[in-house]
C-alpha positions in Angstrom: -21.9 10.8 38.8 -24.8 13.1 39.0 -22.7 15.9 40.2 -20.2 15.4 37.5 -22.9 15.1 34.7 -24.7 18.3 36.1 -21.3 20.1 35.9 -20.9 19.3 32.2 -18.4 16.5 32.8 -19.2 13.5 30.6 -18.9 10.4 32.7 -18.8 6.7 32.6 -19.9 4.9 35.7 -18.8 1.2 36.0 -21.2 -1.1 37.9 -20.7 -4.7 38.8 -24.1 -6.0 37.3 -26.6 -5.1 34.6 -29.4 -4.2 37.0 -26.8 -2.2 39.0 -26.2 -0.1 35.8 -30.0 0.3 35.2 -30.7 1.3 38.8 -27.8 3.7 38.8 -29.3 5.5 35.8 -32.6 6.1 37.7 -30.8 7.2 40.7 -28.5 9.7 38.8 -31.5 11.2 37.0 -33.3 11.5 40.4 -30.2 13.1 42.1 -29.6 15.5 39.3 -33.1 16.7 39.4 -32.4 18.0 42.9 -29.2 19.9 41.8 -29.9 23.6 42.2 -28.3 24.6 38.9 -28.6 21.4 36.8 -30.7 21.1 33.7 -31.7 17.9 32.1 -29.1 15.2 32.4 -29.1 12.7 29.4 -28.5 9.3 31.2 -28.4 6.0 29.4 -27.6 2.6 30.8 -25.4 0.2 28.9 -24.8 -3.6 29.2 -24.8 -6.8 27.3 -28.4 -7.6 27.9 -29.5 -4.7 25.6 -30.3 -5.4 22.1 -27.8 -4.6 19.4 -29.6 -1.5 18.2 -29.9 -0.1 21.7 -26.2 -0.7 22.4 -25.1 1.1 19.2 -27.4 4.0 20.0 -25.7 4.5 23.3 -22.2 4.1 21.9 -23.0 6.9 19.3 -24.3 9.2 22.0 -21.1 8.8 23.9 -19.0 9.5 20.8 -21.0 12.6 19.8 -21.2 13.8 23.5 -25.0 13.6 23.4 -25.0 11.5 26.6 -24.0 13.1 29.8 -23.6 10.0 31.9 -23.6 6.3 31.1 -23.7 3.7 33.9 -22.4 0.5 32.4 -21.1 -3.0 33.2 -17.6 -4.0 32.1 -19.2 -4.3 28.6 -17.6 -0.9 27.9 -14.2 -1.7 29.4 -12.6 -2.3 26.0 -13.1 -3.3 22.5 -15.6 -0.7 21.6 -14.8 2.7 20.2 -16.6 5.4 22.2 -13.9 8.1 22.1 -12.7 9.6 25.3 -14.9 10.7 28.2 -14.0 13.3 30.9 -14.4 11.1 33.9 -14.9 7.6 35.1 -16.5 6.4 38.3 -15.9 2.8 39.3 -18.5 1.6 41.9 -16.5 -1.1 43.7 -13.1 -2.6 42.9 -13.8 -4.7 39.8 -11.8 -7.6 41.0 -8.6 -7.4 39.0 -6.0 -4.8 38.2 -6.5 -5.5 34.5 -10.2 -4.5 34.7 -9.4 -1.5 36.9 -6.9 0.0 34.6 -9.1 -0.6 31.5 -11.9 1.3 33.3 -9.8 4.1 34.4 -8.3 4.3 31.1 -11.6 5.2 29.5 -11.1 8.8 30.5 -8.5 11.2 29.4 -7.6 9.6 26.0 -7.2 13.0 24.6 -5.1 15.9 25.7 -7.5 17.3 28.3 -7.4 16.7 32.0 -9.5 13.9 33.1 -10.8 12.4 36.5 -11.1 8.8 37.7 -12.8 7.8 40.9 -12.8 4.5 42.7 -15.7 4.1 45.2 -15.1 1.4 47.8 -17.7 -1.2 48.3 -18.6 -3.3 51.3 -16.7 -6.5 50.6 -13.3 -7.6 51.8 -11.4 -7.0 48.6 -12.5 -3.4 48.5 -11.4 -2.9 52.2 -8.0 -4.6 51.3 -7.5 -2.2 48.3 -8.3 0.9 50.4 -5.9 -0.2 53.1 -3.2 -1.1 50.7 -3.4 1.2 47.7 0.1 0.3 46.7 -1.3 -2.9 45.5 -2.7 -0.9 42.5 0.0 1.6 42.1 3.3 0.2 43.1 3.9 -1.3 39.7 2.4 -1.7 36.3 1.9 -5.6 36.4 -1.6 -7.0 35.7 -2.9 -10.6 35.9 -2.4 -13.0 33.1 -5.4 -14.1 31.0 -5.6 -17.9 31.3 -7.6 -20.4 29.2 -7.5 -24.0 30.0 -7.4 -26.1 26.8 -7.4 -29.2 29.0 -11.1 -28.6 29.5 -12.7 -30.6 26.7 -15.7 -28.3 26.3 -13.7 -25.2 26.0 -11.2 -26.8 23.7 -13.9 -28.2 21.3 -15.7 -24.7 21.2 -12.4 -23.0 20.4 -11.6 -25.3 17.6 -15.2 -24.7 16.1 -14.8 -20.9 16.4 -11.4 -21.1 14.7 -13.0 -23.0 11.8 -15.4 -20.3 11.2 -12.5 -17.8 10.7 -10.7 -19.9 8.1 -10.5 -23.6 7.0 -8.6 -25.8 9.5 -5.4 -27.4 8.4 -3.2 -30.1 9.9 -0.5 -27.7 11.0 -3.1 -25.7 13.1 -2.8 -28.7 15.6 0.3 -26.8 17.0 -2.0 -24.0 18.4 -4.4 -26.5 20.1 -2.1 -29.1 21.6 -1.6 -32.7 20.4 -2.3 -33.6 16.8 -4.5 -36.7 17.9 -6.7 -34.7 20.0 -7.0 -32.0 17.4 -8.1 -34.5 14.8 -10.5 -36.2 17.2 -12.4 -32.9 17.9 -12.5 -32.0 14.3 -14.0 -35.5 13.4 -16.5 -35.0 16.3 -17.8 -31.7 14.7 -17.8 -33.4 11.3 -20.1 -36.1 12.7 -22.3 -33.3 14.3 -22.6 -31.7 10.9 -21.0 -28.4 11.8 -17.7 -29.0 9.8 -17.8 -30.2 6.3 -17.8 -34.0 6.1 -15.7 -34.2 3.0 -13.0 -31.8 4.3 -9.4 -33.1 4.9 -7.0 -31.6 7.3 -4.1 -32.8 5.2 -5.5 -31.5 1.8 -7.3 -28.3 1.4 -8.5 -28.0 5.0 -11.9 -28.3 6.8 -14.6 -25.6 6.6 -17.2 -24.7 9.0 -20.8 -25.4 7.7 -23.1 -24.2 10.5 -26.0 -21.9 9.9 -24.8 -19.2 12.3 -21.4 -18.0 13.7 -20.3 -20.4 16.4 -19.0 -17.5 18.5 -22.6 -16.4 18.9 -23.5 -19.8 20.5 -21.0 -19.3 23.2 -21.9 -17.5 26.5 -19.3 -15.6 28.6 -21.9 -15.4 31.3 -23.1 -19.0 31.7 -21.9 -22.6 31.6 -24.8 -24.2 29.5 -26.2 -23.7 26.1 -29.8 -23.2 27.0 -31.1 -19.8 26.3 -34.4 -18.1 27.2 -36.1 -15.8 24.7 -37.6 -12.6 26.3 -40.9 -11.2 25.0 -43.2 -8.4 26.2 -47.0 -8.9 26.4 -47.8 -5.3 26.5 -45.3 -3.9 23.9 -41.9 -4.5 22.5 -38.6 -5.2 24.2 -35.2 -5.3 22.5 -33.6 -8.0 24.8 -30.8 -10.5 24.1 -31.5 -14.1 25.0 -30.9 -15.0 28.6 -28.7 -17.9 29.8 -30.4 -20.4 32.1 -28.5 -19.4 35.3 -29.4 -15.8 34.8 -32.9 -16.6 33.9 -33.3 -18.4 37.2 -31.5 -15.7 39.2 -33.1 -12.6 37.7 -36.1 -13.6 35.6 -38.2 -15.9 37.9 -42.0 -15.2 37.9 -42.7 -12.2 39.9 -39.2 -10.7 39.3 -39.1 -6.8 38.7 -36.3 -5.6 36.6 -35.2 -2.5 34.6 -34.2 -2.7 31.0 -33.2 0.4 29.0 -34.8 2.5 31.6 -38.2 0.8 31.6 -39.6 -1.3 34.3 -40.9 -4.8 33.7 -42.4 -7.7 35.6 -41.9 -11.3 34.7 -45.4 -13.0 34.3 -44.5 -16.4 33.0 -41.4 -18.6 32.6 -42.1 -21.5 30.2 -39.5 -24.3 29.8 -41.7 -26.9 28.2 -40.9 -26.2 24.6 -37.7 -26.5 22.6 -36.8 -22.9 23.1 -37.6 -21.7 26.6 -39.4 -18.4 26.9 -39.8 -15.5 29.5 -42.9 -13.4 29.2 -42.9 -9.9 30.7 -45.1 -6.9 30.8 -44.3 -3.2 31.4 -45.1 -1.8 34.8 -44.7 1.5 36.6 -43.0 1.1 39.9 -40.0 2.2 42.1 -39.1 -1.4 43.0 -36.9 -4.1 41.9 -36.2 -7.6 43.1 -32.9 -9.2 44.5 -32.7 -13.0 44.5 -30.7 -15.0 47.0 -29.2 -18.5 46.6 -28.0 -21.5 48.6 -25.1 -23.6 47.3 -24.1 -27.2 48.1 -21.0 -29.0 46.9 -21.2 -32.8 46.8 -19.6 -35.9 45.1 -16.0 -34.5 45.6 -13.3 -36.5 43.9 -9.7 -35.5 44.9 -7.2 -35.5 42.0 -4.3 -33.8 43.7 -3.4 -32.8 47.3 -0.8 -30.3 48.7 -0.2 -29.8 52.4 0.4 -26.1 53.2 2.1 -24.4 56.2 0.3 -24.9 59.4 -2.9 -27.1 59.4 -4.0 -26.2 55.9 -4.5 -28.4 53.0 -5.0 -27.5 49.3 -7.0 -29.9 47.1 -7.8 -30.1 43.5 -10.5 -32.3 42.1 -14.0 -32.6 40.7 -17.4 -32.2 42.2 -21.0 -31.2 41.7 -22.4 -27.8 42.6 -26.1 -27.4 43.2 -27.4 -23.9 43.2 -30.9 -23.0 44.3 -32.3 -19.5 43.7 -35.0 -20.0 46.3 -35.9 -16.6 47.7 -36.1 -13.0 46.8 -36.6 -9.6 48.3 -38.5 -6.6 46.8 -36.4 -3.4 47.3 -36.9 0.3 46.7 -34.8 1.5 43.6 -33.8 4.7 45.2 -33.0 3.8 48.8 -32.5 0.1 48.6 -34.9 -0.5 51.5 -36.7 -3.8 51.7 -40.4 -3.5 50.8 -41.5 -7.1 51.0 -40.0 -10.6 51.4 -38.2 -12.9 51.5 -40.7 -14.6 49.0 -40.3 -18.0 47.2 -39.1 -18.1 43.5 -40.4 -21.6 42.8 -37.3 -22.1 40.6 -35.8 -25.5 40.4 -32.2 -26.1 41.4 -29.3 -26.0 38.9 -26.5 -28.6 38.9 -23.0 -28.1 37.5 -20.2 -30.7 37.3 -16.9 -29.0 37.3 -13.4 -28.9 38.4 -12.8 -27.4 41.9 -10.0 -26.0 44.0 -10.6 -26.0 47.8 -8.7 -25.5 51.2 -9.4 -27.4 54.4 -8.8 -25.5 57.6 
């Protein structure tokens, strides 16, 4: 990416994580500075953790070609108008053909030649893709997007989001399954005060009455509703609220992270109030932290079982997953070398009751 940007080729580099995009931005600037003919390379990280104003500023830089290279997460895969870039670099197979082609398709949307590069990572899926490239190129099929409306939580949230678009009516039940279930969920939200209590599905419809768009209450990155507000003790930080699992994983006390190119250290995590908070302070360092977890699955309840060929059995059921983000390493931003650790995070465990699919060998 540094070589492309230094050669006046506007580039998007797709990374698998927010901190990966931030670290890549620093590495690109450092690498470009060593290029014998390169001038200043305008590099801006982009991801969903940035505030809305910062995201819009980077999008505008891409459209006006003020940015030479933007390391990004899949937040720029689709849905945002940034024009066409000259090249894309995908750092590691993104996990699905759908994402791969969305990322590749960000370059060359005009009539000029374009370049797309896939860099192999260290995991088994990347090895498989590079050993079997026909998996990507043999046909134009992609994975289906699947949402399970059998999940009560997902179902209820979808109904509420739909009500914010236009009043719900009785014939809308056809889009949500059975009429009885649809009416029960509408009544639940009416009792909760988020749908108008006097509304009638059969006469005029039911309108959303909440104080903020329900879509903004839903997280694509976490399973709970708890969000931590991030504030800076030594300045200002434009940072979106952080879901609980991400807070435990990346924002524990002592964590070092990059945000919009600035380095921060987490000083305090406070969950005692109604709205949990994360306090940070600006710092100057070439280090970041990487957290590790241990996972345990308990209380399995089998709901379905299918014998497979050989001595394999496929199970479907429910269980409790306990995740403990218990240790972290301090690494160098430019080399990835371990500086200190492992160190304890002091973070409590997380529990998730969910549906599971597993194979016994």
